[in-house]
C-alpha positions in Angstrom: 0.0 0.2 0.0 1.4 3.2 -0.4 2.6 5.6 2.3 1.2 9.4 2.7 2.2 12.0 4.8 -0.1 14.9 5.4 2.1 18.1 7.8 -1.1 20.1 9.6 -4.2 19.8 10.4 -6.8 22.3 9.5 -9.7 22.1 7.3 -7.6 21.2 4.2 -5.2 19.0 6.0 -7.8 17.3 7.4 -10.0 16.9 3.6 -6.0 15.8 1.8 -6.1 13.2 5.1 -9.6 11.9 5.1 -9.2 11.4 0.9 -5.9 9.6 0.5 -7.4 7.1 3.1 -10.4 7.2 0.2 -7.7 6.4 -2.6 -6.4 4.0 -0.8 -3.1 4.9 0.5 -1.6 4.5 3.9 -2.5 8.1 6.0 -0.1 9.5 8.4 -1.2 13.4 9.9 1.8 15.3 10.9 1.6 18.1 13.4 2.5 20.5 15.6 -0.7 22.5 17.0 -4.8 21.1 17.1 -5.2 23.5 13.4 -6.8 26.7 13.1 -10.7 25.6 12.2 -11.0 26.0 15.7 -10.3 30.1 15.7 -13.1 29.7 12.1 -17.1 30.8 11.7 -17.7 26.9 11.4 -18.6 28.2 8.4 -17.1 27.1 4.4 -16.5 30.2 2.8 -15.9 30.0 -0.6 -16.2 33.4 -1.5 -18.0 36.7 -0.4 -16.9 39.8 -2.0 -14.8 39.6 -6.0 -14.0 42.8 -5.0 -17.7 43.4 -4.7 -20.5 41.1 -2.7 -20.5 37.8 -4.1 -23.9 36.2 -5.1 -22.7 32.9 -7.0 -19.4 31.6 -4.8 -18.9 29.4 -7.8 -19.1 30.8 -10.8 -17.4 34.6 -8.9 -14.4 31.7 -8.2 -14.7 31.1 -12.0 -13.4 34.4 -13.1 -9.7 34.9 -10.4 -6.4 35.3 -12.6 -3.0 33.9 -11.7 -1.7 33.6 -9.4 -5.2 33.4 -7.6 -5.5 29.7 -6.2 -8.7 29.2 -7.8 -7.2 30.2 -10.4 -4.3 27.4 -9.5 -6.8 25.0 -9.0 -10.4 25.1 -11.2 -13.2 26.1 -10.5 -13.8 21.4 -10.1 -11.7 20.9 -8.0 -13.2 23.7 -6.2 -17.2 22.0 -7.3 -15.8 18.3 -5.9 -15.5 19.8 -2.8 -18.0 21.7 -1.4 -19.7 18.3 -2.8 -17.2 16.2 -0.5 -17.6 18.2 2.3 -21.6 18.0 2.4 -21.4 14.6 2.1 -19.6 13.4 4.7 -20.9 16.2 6.8 -24.0 16.4 5.5 -26.0 17.4 9.3 -23.6 19.8 10.1 -23.5 22.0 6.7 -26.6 23.2 5.1 -26.4 25.7 2.0 -24.8 25.4 -1.7 -21.8 26.9 -3.5 -24.2 28.4 -6.4 -26.1 30.8 -3.7 -24.0 32.4 -0.5 -26.1 33.9 2.2 -26.1 36.2 4.0 -25.8 35.6 8.4 -24.6 37.8 11.1 -20.9 38.7 12.6 -19.7 39.5 16.5 -19.9 43.1 15.0 -23.4 42.8 12.9 -22.4 43.1 9.5 -23.4 40.6 6.5 -21.0 38.2 6.3 -21.7 36.5 3.1 -21.3 32.1 3.5 -22.1 29.4 1.1 -22.1 26.9 3.6 -23.4 26.8 7.3 -24.5 25.0 10.5 -27.9 24.5 11.0 -28.0 26.4 14.2 -27.3 29.3 11.9 -30.2 28.9 10.0 -33.0 31.2 10.7 -30.3 34.3 11.0 -30.3 34.2 7.1 -30.6 37.8 7.0 -33.8 38.9 4.4 -36.2 42.1 4.1 -38.1 42.2 7.1 -36.5 39.5 8.8 -37.1 40.5 13.0 -34.5 39.5 15.4 -33.6 39.8 19.1 -29.6 40.0 19.7 -29.9 38.9 23.5 -26.6 38.9 25.4 -24.8 37.2 28.8 -23.9 38.8 31.1 -21.2 36.4 32.3 -20.8 36.0 28.1 -17.7 38.7 27.7 -17.1 40.0 23.4 -21.1 40.2 23.2 -22.3 43.3 22.4 -26.2 43.2 21.2 -26.0 47.0 20.6 -23.5 47.1 18.3 -25.0 43.6 16.8 -28.4 45.4 16.4 -27.9 49.0 15.1 -25.0 47.8 12.9 -27.9 45.6 10.9 -30.5 47.9 11.3 -28.8 50.5 9.0 -27.8 47.8 6.1 -29.4 46.5 3.5 -30.2 43.0 3.0 -28.5 41.0 0.3 -32.4 41.4 -1.4 -32.3 44.5 -1.1 -34.7 44.9 1.6 -34.2 45.5 6.1 -33.9 44.0 8.9 -35.3 45.1 12.5 -33.0 44.2 15.3 -33.1 44.8 19.4 -31.1 44.6 21.4 -31.4 42.4 25.0 -29.7 41.2 27.6 -30.1 38.3 30.9 -29.4 36.3 32.9 -27.4 32.7 32.6 -24.8 31.5 35.2 -23.4 28.2 34.7 -20.4 28.0 37.2 -21.8 29.1 40.5 -20.2 33.1 40.9 -18.2 33.0 37.5 -19.1 36.3 35.8 -17.3 35.6 32.5 -16.8 32.1 31.9 -15.7 31.1 28.4 -17.4 30.0 25.2 -16.4 26.4 25.6 -18.3 26.5 29.4 -21.5 27.2 28.2 -21.4 25.2 25.4 -20.0 21.9 27.6 -23.1 23.3 30.5 -26.0 23.9 26.6 -24.7 20.3 25.9 -27.1 18.6 29.1 -30.8 18.8 29.2 -30.2 21.0 32.3 -28.5 23.8 30.5 -31.0 24.0 27.9 -34.3 24.9 30.1 -32.3 26.8 32.2 -31.5 29.2 29.2 -34.8 28.1 27.2 -36.1 30.0 31.1 -34.3 32.9 30.8 -35.1 33.1 26.9 -38.6 32.7 27.5 -39.0 36.7 28.6 -37.3 38.5 25.5 -39.8 40.5 23.9 -40.8 40.1 20.2 -42.4 36.7 17.9 -39.5 36.7 15.8 -36.1 35.0 15.7 -33.6 35.4 18.7 -30.1 35.3 18.1 -26.7 34.0 20.8 -23.2 34.0 21.1 -22.1 30.2 19.4 -22.0 29.1 22.3 -25.0 26.0 21.5 -23.5 23.3 22.5 -19.6 21.2 21.5 -21.0 17.5 21.8 -24.8 18.2 21.4 -25.5 19.0 17.4 -29.3 19.7 18.4 -29.3 22.3 20.9 -30.4 25.1 18.8 -33.8 22.6 18.1 -34.5 22.0 21.8 -34.5 25.7 22.5 -37.6 26.7 19.7 -39.6 23.5 21.3 -39.3 24.8 24.7 -39.5 28.7 23.9 -41.8 29.2 20.7 -39.2 30.9 19.0 -36.1 30.8 16.2 -33.5 30.3 18.0 -30.0 30.8 15.9 -25.8 31.7 17.0 -23.6 34.0 16.2 -19.4 33.4 16.2 -18.0 35.6 17.7 -14.3 35.6 18.7 -12.0 32.5 19.1 -12.1 29.5 21.1 -14.6 29.8 18.3 -17.5 26.7 19.4 -18.8 26.5 15.4 -15.1 25.3 14.9 -14.2 23.3 17.6 -17.6 21.4 16.0 -16.4 20.5 12.4 -12.9 20.3 13.7 -14.0 17.6 16.3 -16.6 16.0 13.8 -13.6 16.1 10.1 -10.9 14.2 13.2 -14.0 11.5 14.7 -13.9 10.9 10.8 -10.3 10.5 10.9 -10.0 8.6 14.1 -12.9 5.9 12.1 -10.7 4.9 9.4 -7.9 4.9 10.6 -5.7 7.7 10.4 -2.9 7.6 12.4 -1.8 11.3 14.4 1.4 12.6 15.2 0.2 15.5 17.6 2.8 18.5 18.9 5.2 17.0 15.5 7.0 19.8 15.0 8.9 19.3 11.4 12.9 20.4 11.8 13.7 18.5 8.5 13.9 15.8 5.8 15.4 13.9 3.0 15.0 13.8 -0.4 17.5 12.8 -3.7 16.4 12.3 -7.8 13.7 15.1 -7.3 11.9 12.7 -4.7 11.6 13.6 -0.8 11.8 10.4 0.4 10.9 11.3 4.1 11.0 14.0 6.6 11.8 14.6 10.5 9.7 16.1 13.5 11.2 16.8 17.0 7.8 15.7 19.7 8.3 15.0 23.6 11.9 15.9 23.0 13.2 13.0 19.7 13.7 12.8 16.6 11.1 10.7 14.0 11.3 10.2 10.5 8.3 9.1 8.4 8.8 7.4 5.3 6.6 9.0 2.7 6.0 8.3 -0.6 3.3 10.9 -1.9 3.9 14.0 1.1 0.6 17.2 0.4 2.2 20.2 2.6 -0.7 22.1 4.3 1.2 23.6 7.6 -0.3 27.3 6.7 1.0 29.8 5.9 2.1 33.1 8.3 0.5 31.8 11.4 1.7 29.0 11.6 5.2 30.0 11.1 4.9 28.0 8.1 6.0 31.1 6.1 8.3 33.3 8.1 9.8 36.7 7.4 13.3 37.4 7.9 15.0 40.2 10.3 16.8 41.4 6.1 13.0 42.1 5.2 12.2 38.4 2.2 9.9 36.1 3.2 11.0 32.1 3.4 9.5 29.2 3.7 10.8 27.9 6.6 10.9 23.8 5.9 11.4 22.6 2.4 12.5 25.7 0.7 10.0 26.3 -1.8 9.5 28.7 -4.4 7.4 32.0 -3.5 5.2 34.1 -5.1 6.8 37.3 -3.8 5.4 41.1 -5.2 7.3 43.9 -6.1 8.5 46.3 -3.6 7.9 46.9 -0.1 6.0 44.2 1.7 4.2 46.3 4.2 3.4 49.6 3.4 2.4 52.3 6.4 -1.2 53.1 5.0 -2.4 50.6 7.2 -6.5 51.4 6.5 -5.9 51.4 2.9 -4.7 48.8 0.1 -4.3 45.1 0.9 -0.6 44.4 2.8 1.1 43.1 -0.8 2.7 40.8 2.8 -0.8 39.2 2.9 -0.5 38.3 -1.3 2.8 36.7 -0.7 3.2 32.4 -1.3 4.0 28.9 -2.6 3.9 28.5 -5.6 2.2 26.0 -8.2 1.0 24.5 -10.9 -2.2 23.0 -11.3 -1.8 19.7 -10.2 -0.6 21.7 -7.0 3.3 20.4 -7.0 5.6 23.4 -6.0 7.1 25.1 -9.0 9.6 27.6 -9.6 9.2 30.1 -12.5 9.3 28.5 -15.2 7.5 25.6 -14.4 10.3 23.5 -13.0 8.7 21.1 -10.7 10.8 21.3 -7.7 10.0 17.9 -5.4 7.6 15.4 -7.2 5.7 13.6 -4.7 5.6 17.0 -2.7 2.2 19.0 -3.2 0.9 21.8 -1.3 -2.6 23.1 -0.7 -4.3 25.5 1.7 -3.2 29.3 3.4 0.8 28.3 1.9 -0.7 29.5 -1.7 -0.4 32.9 -2.4 -2.5 35.3 -3.8 -5.4 35.4 -1.9 -6.7 37.6 1.1 -8.4 35.5 2.3 -10.5 37.1 5.0 -11.0 40.3 3.2 -12.7 38.3 0.2 -14.4 35.3 2.6 -12.5 32.4 0.8 -10.6 30.5 3.4 -12.5 27.6 3.1 -12.9 27.7 -0.5 -9.4 27.5 -1.2 -8.4 24.8 1.5 -11.2 22.3 0.0 -10.9 22.7 -3.7 -7.0 22.2 -2.3 -6.5 19.8 -1.5 -9.2 18.2 -3.9 -6.2 19.4 -6.4 -3.8 17.6 -4.3 -5.3 14.4 -4.0 -6.4 13.5 -7.5 -2.5 14.2 -9.0 -1.5 11.9 -5.9 -4.1 8.9 -6.9 -2.4 10.1 -10.8 1.0 9.0 -8.8 0.0 5.6 -6.9 -1.2 4.8 -10.5 1.9 5.5 -12.1 3.9 3.5 -9.4 
């Protein structure tokens, strides 16, 4: 059986590992941290702005120009990635790649996304919606006055308006604790007793429309919002806020649980410190964990280790950017990487990333492949401002699909 190593455990890494397993590879995930999904909104953003708000993200993705990752992967890989994750997690992700919906953000912006969790569905913004945004006094960093006020100032994607009122409740989940974390609230709401106490508090909220809450509606229990709807008699939805993100944790745990069930090995806390290569192929990677070095041989490697935030991309003391493990070629814009107008144009630094061909293998500017059996996926790729255009999860899925397709073709050639 062919062996595959996936470096990284974000959405790109977990998707690549699961699809490699489906393709018949003996797969190991090597990761230094927990992956970025727990910091995410728990949605699948395909393309929200280009630069104006996008209605059909799949169609708009096809207009991106090289070196944008969508121009490299093609929209077929993106469509396959969206279809795959919905088939894989049918109870956790609703929506489709051909239509964006607008969801309220924690500051009251109307955030476009393609796939969303069922606990967010009744908060999809449309003309005439009457919302009650409810803060919990024992939960910090959620301000219903800010959210409600900003939502009422904007026009919905269908050209209308929403009405929104701000409300507060007391919901103590630990005796005497006035600043419980999102995880503490979510664990309390995994129990029916906690759901009943929250429902009792919500029953006093004025109005008849949907109730918007911080995203704390259960970590292990998928239907807390449905139970609250039954008890309160109104739709209830959650609004993702600052990390740790409960919806992101749900998505992360669902994908990791699949890896466990399929017996994909997960090596946690392992930093890749080197590799061996010969004849334009990487034969093994070297990791350091628990005070010792371990080599992992592989026929195929998919590198999905993140970008600047994970240390996969580094800025040297001379202001140059380098990829930190394999020394892969980067696409770097001319001129200064950081300018002083911090509220103006996007910083050129954030478009820096690894150069690949459509097969996701890292290559030089003239198209020469660096390592035949090394593919790159996710945030390492050059050419996009994922947070600005709201495309991070779509890029992760599309590039993982394309990378595994290349890996499978290499397997067939062996």
